[in-house]
Structure formats: structure tokens, C-alpha cells
C-alpha positions, 0 to 999 in steps of 0.5 A, a space after each residue: 177728522 170732523 165732529 158731530 152735533 145734533 140740532 133740534 128743538 124742544 117742542 112738536 115741530 114736525 110732529 106729523 113728519 115723515 118720521 113718527 115716534 111713540 115718545 111724548 114730546 111733553 115728557 122728559 123721556 125723549 130728551 133724555 133718550 136723545 142725550 144718551 144716544 147722542 153721547 153713545 154715538 160720540 157726538 160733541 153737543 146737542 144744540 137746541 133752537 128756541 123762539 119767543 113767539 107763536 108767530 103771526 107773520 102770515 096774518 094770523 097765528 092759526 097756521 102755526 098753532 095748527 101745525 105745531 110750529 114754534 111751540 117750544 118749551 124753554 130749552 135750558 131746564 131741558 138741558 139740565 135734565 139731559 145733562 144729568 143722565 150723560 157725562 160727556 156731551 155738551 149742551 148748547 141752548 139758543 138764547 137771545 142777546 135781545 130779550 134776556 137781560 145780560 145779568 140774568 143770562 150770564 148767571 143762568 149759564 154760569 149755573 148750568 156750567 156748574 151743574 153739568 161740570 163744564 159742558 155748557 154752550 150758548 147759541 147766541 141769537 140777536 132774534 129777528 122776529 117782531 112778534 117776540 119783540 111785541 111779547 117783551 113790550 116792544 112796539 118796533 124793532 131794531 134793523 138787523 145790523 144794530 142788533 149785532 152792534 147791541 149784541 157786541 156790547 151784550 157779550 162784552 158785559 156777560 164776559 165781565 160778569 163771568 170774569 168778576 169772580 177769580 178762579 181761586 176766590 173760594 177759600 172755604 176756610 172753616 177755622 178762619 171762617 172765610 168762604 171767599 177772598 173779598 180781594 178776588 171778587 170784583 165789581 165791574 161797574 159796566 156802562 155802555 150804550 145799551 147796558 149797564 151793570 154793577 156786578 159782580 156776578 152772585 155765581 162763582 167762577 164756573 168750570 169753563 169760566 165762559 161757556 162755549 159761544 156758538 153764533 148762527 149768523 152767516 150774513 156779512 155782519 153776522 160773520 164779523 160778529 162770529 169772528 170777534 166773539 164765537 167759539 163756534 159757528 153754525 150755518 145752512 149752505 147748499 153746496 161745498 163751494 158756499 161752505 168753503 166761502 163761509 169757512 174762509 170769511 169767518 177765519 179772515 173775520 177772526 184774524 181780523 179780530 186778533 184772533 187765531 183763525 182756527 179758534 172758530 169751529 165751523 158747523 154746517 147743517 145736514 140731513 142725509 136721506 140714508 139707506 142700506 143702498 143707493 136705490 133704497 135711499 132714492 126711493 125714500 127720497 121720492 117718498 119724502 118729496 112727495 109728502 113734504 108739508 109745503 105749507 109748513 116750510 113756507 111758514 117756517 121760511 116766513 117766520 125766519 125772514 120776517 115777511 109773509 111769503 103768501 103774498 108771492 107766487 108759489 110757482 115763481 121765483 122770489 123778486 130780485 130785489 126782495 129785502 128782509 129785516 129778518 135772518 139775512 142768511 135765509 135770504 142768502 141761501 135762496 139766492 145761492 140756489 140754482 137760478 129759477 128756483 121756485 118759492 115752492 122748491 125753496 119751501 119744500 126744501 125747508 119742510 124737509 130740512 135738506 139744505 145740503 142735499 145727500 142721498 144714498 147709502 151709508 157708505 156714499 153719505 160718508 163719501 160726500 161728508 169726507 169730501 165736503 169737510 176736505 174741500 171746505 175746511 169745516 170742523 163739524 156737521 150738525 144733523 138738523 131735525 125736530 125732536 120728534 124725529 127720533 128714529 132718524 137720530 137713531 139711524 144716524 147714530 147706529 148705521 151712519 156713525 159706525 161707517 164714519 168711525 171705520 174710516 177714521 173720520 169721526 
């Protein structure tokens, strides 16, 4: 069996895409209904992407503002509202180990874990955006691998803060007037290369003690980090072979870190084009390809990679010697595509979120997912779509999931 998740964003991304909705993305209804629908479909978690800037990587911010890209609410309060209308499903917010002070993040997630009765996860990112760095007062930003070196220390500090209260520290003895046992609440006096904190956390030990930590990076350094710290790893791969390679590497990295190799649960991005029949799905895919917003895909890739892709010819492959200080996994994804893939092809794929292409009937999609899971050894698939793609989520929940359940796959 495998697990399912929903990966979206708290904003209007793809508001003008193929799937339309009458919901107002600025109001809580859509987020709460997403949570209810995902829980009914037995998804394990809703994951929210996040960004900390309106990008300027393509020369100005105009394109991103015009298209409503990377205009995002803070995911944490939205997750609180979603948790209030559900009982079982988990919620993961993307939060940057680069810009959130560790004490603030540890306190916020411990609070959320209490308020959700132990259903909180942290999608840990190191943030590759120079625009975000400038929003927080930095003129220059760290190189890719050093961001992970810093994150290693960040996680160690957060874990120390979460452990600063022992699980049985609270006494609440009214007769003795004792709220908690001081001997079970500890200063941590953390002193590292990048961070310092005295502690203890002023939030008591939470239900999970540590929230589930999800790591999105699949660069070599990112996978080493995931092997050391991640409970879950998410990635975008174009083929089953690439999935298997990633799973094997993550298992090895976990083992190298002295952990059970199976303790890191691996999820891959999907957005199948689905319909009642294969022919209907192909017709839908042709329509989607024709109406893909190439400009939006190009803008997203530019932001992810940290370079202005308008400088390159859309109808030619990207240069073989191209390097980026942004998301290494995005460049690797392009390198793994068929030889001769143009920048236009890459931008179209990104605009449609069709990293691992699946097109066909619900039964066919189930065939592909079953085979991909068996061949790669992954644990989960997450549907990658915008919040305003609610109709797509409903289709997956009400038509695909029952097929998977009948087969005993979920």
C-alpha cells in the first residue's frame, strides 16, 4: 500500500488555469473544504508551499504580480483553521530555516502541535531566493551547500528546544500549588557556529514531541540532509528510474547517518490527466497542452533556479554548462529529461505540473501508480496543484481514490 498527500499553496497561483473554481482564495472556505475533502479521501497530509518574496528575478516584479504568482498567505494560521474542521489528517507548512529565528519556529510548531492534537509537520526548506534574502535585510546570500550546513545546526537547536520540557514535567497539583516540576524543565545553552539560544522553550512538550520533518531537497547535499534529519522527503522526478535512484540514495544516506533506512518516507509529485476513458483523457491532455501558460511556467522556473530564463532561447535546450545557486533539483530535473528538450517544453511542463506524466482512465492511472510504487520503493505520492484547482482535487478524491481503494493500494 502507499499513501497520498495534497501539495498546494495558500494563494491565487494558477487562478487563471485550466481548472476554475467559484471559491474566493482570500477566504477560509476553500482551505477548510480542501481539508475536509482530503480527509474523506484518506489522504495523510496537506502540504503547503510557501515563498517569502514577490520575485524580481526576471527583471521586474510585474510579470509575477500580473499572473498572481508567489502571492501567498502565511500557511500556519490557515492550517490552524483547517485543523479545526478535521480530526485525523496532518498539515505541513513550508517554513524557512534561513529566515525564521529558530526559537520562534520551534515555539510556533509546538503550539500548533498542541492545537491540532499532534497533526503538525514542517516542510523544511533553506530558501534559494535572493529576493527573500533582501526582504530580511541581507544584501548577499549563502551558497547552496552552506545553506544546508546552517540548517543542520538549525534542526539541532529546534530539537533541543522541543526536548527542553520532559513529557511528564506538568504536575498541576492544586493542593501543592505546583504547576510543573522545575527539575524536568531544562535550559539548553545552545552555542553553535550560526545560532545561540539559552532555552527552555516556553511551550510544554507537545503531543508528537517533535513535529514530522519533511525535506524537499533532492540535490546530493539535500538528500544527505534528508537522510540525517528527515522523517519524510518529497521530490519531483520524471521517470520511475529517477524515482528509484532517489529512493535508494535517501535510504543509503539515512543508513550512513545511523538511522533505519526505512525511517525516511519518500513521496513523489504527480498530477495525472484523468478521465473516464483513455480517449477522453488524451483529449483533455491535448487541450491542456494547447492552453498551457508558458510564461507562467518560465517565471516559476526562473524563481526556483534563481536566474532569468528570458536570457535563453525558448526553442533551444538550456546550455550544458549552466549552473545555478537556486534549487539544484530543478536543474537536475531538466537534465534528466530527454535529450533535446527545449526551454519551452520545460516551461510547459512546469505550467501544467506534469513532472511525471500520466494520462489515461482512472484504472490506467492506478496501474501506473501501482507499478511506480513497486518499482521505485517509494511510500507516497502527492498531487501537486494550486489551491484554486479544487475541481481537480475533487476528481482525484471521488473518482481515482475509490479505484485505488478497491485494489487495496491505499
